[in-house]
N, C-alpha and C positions, 0 to 999 in steps of 0.2 A: 838552555839556548841560544848561549852567547856561541857556541861552535858552527851554528846555522849560518848560511849564508843568507845575503839579502834577496835571493830568488828563491831560496828554499823557503823563509818566513813570508814571502808574496805568496809562495803555493800554500802554504799554510793557511793563511789568510783566506785565499781563495776558496779553500776546501772546506774552511769553518763557515764561511759565508754560504758557501752550496748546500752545506748541512742546514743551516737556520732556514734557507727557502725552502728546500725539501719538507722540514719540521712542518711550515707555516702551512705549505701546501698540502700535505697529510692530514693537519689539522681543520683545512678548509673540507677536503675531500670527505671527513668524519662529519662535519656538520651536513653536508650536503646529503650524505648517507642517512642521516639520523633524522632530517626533514623529509627524505623521501621513504623512511621506514613509518613515518606518522602517516603521510598520504594515504602508503598502502594499506596501513591498518585501518583508516578510516574509510577508504574505497573498498576493503573487504567486508567490513561491517556493512557497509549498507549494500554490497551484492548479498550477503547472508539474509538481511531482512528480506531484500526482493525476493530472492529465492523460495525463502519460507511463506511469503504471500504467495507468489505463483504457485507454489506447491497445494495451498489451500484451495485457491481458486480453479486450479486446474483438474482437479480430483472430483469431478460432479459423481463419478460411479460409488463414492464413499460416503455420498449424503442421501439420506434418505428420500426419494421422490414421493411429495406430499402434491394430492390434488391444489391447482389452483383455489377453485371454492374452500376446501377445507381450509387454506391458509387466509382468505379471505373471511372468513367466519371467524377464524381465530384473531385476528386482527380487529374486527368489529365488536368481539367479544370481549377485547381490553380496552377498545376505546371507550365502549358502554355507551356510543352515541353513534347516529347514522353518520355516513360518509359519502362524497362525491368518488367514483369510481376512478377518478384522475387521482383522486387524494388517495386511495387504496392502493393503486398502480405506484406511489411515489414510497408509499411505506412499505412496499414490496421492496423496494430497492434501498429504503433505510435499513431495513432488516436483512440486508444482502441476497435477497432472493431474486432471481433473475426470472422475470416473464418471456416467455419465446414469442416470436413473431416481429414483424416490421412495425406494428402499432401494440406495443406491449399492452398498456391501457385498454384499447379495443378488445384484445385477446381476454382479458380480466372480464371487462362487462358481458361478453359471450358468456364465459363461464358461470357468472352469477346470474344471469336473466334465464338462465336454463335449471337453476337448483333452485327447489323450493324452502330453502332456508332462507333465503333472500326475498326482500319485498321492496318495489320500489313507492319510494314515498313524496319525491318529487322529480323534477327532470334532473336524469345524472345521480341523483342521492340515494342510497340504499342503506337498510338496515337488516336486522336479522328478524326474520318474521315470528320467532318467539317472544318478541318484544310487544308483538300484537300492537304495532303501529297504524294509525291510520294509512293506507294505500292510496295512490292517485290511480286512477283508471286510466 
């Protein structure tokens, strides 16, 4: 290096400094890429879970259509006690079953009042007729 002039030594220092800055810049970009890949992976995972959920709820043709009264009877049988029709409607929702109509609880009420398997024992409270509970006239 003794054969180099001061200008050449200065140019070498400038080039080495430039190399150091580029290495630091590459390291910074690598860190940013890793962070972006992590964010991408999390977002992709969330999107996959959401799409899986939507696939389940968007495929009603795959679910056997069970009459509303049959489902209400099954819920009451599971409860082993009478229930208010609005509570039954809430149990439909809890079980992931959608009742059609503007007022789902009223739709449920219409279905169970037309079915002989149900008996009204108090205002809004219904039981299975098979339980032979006293009904309100």
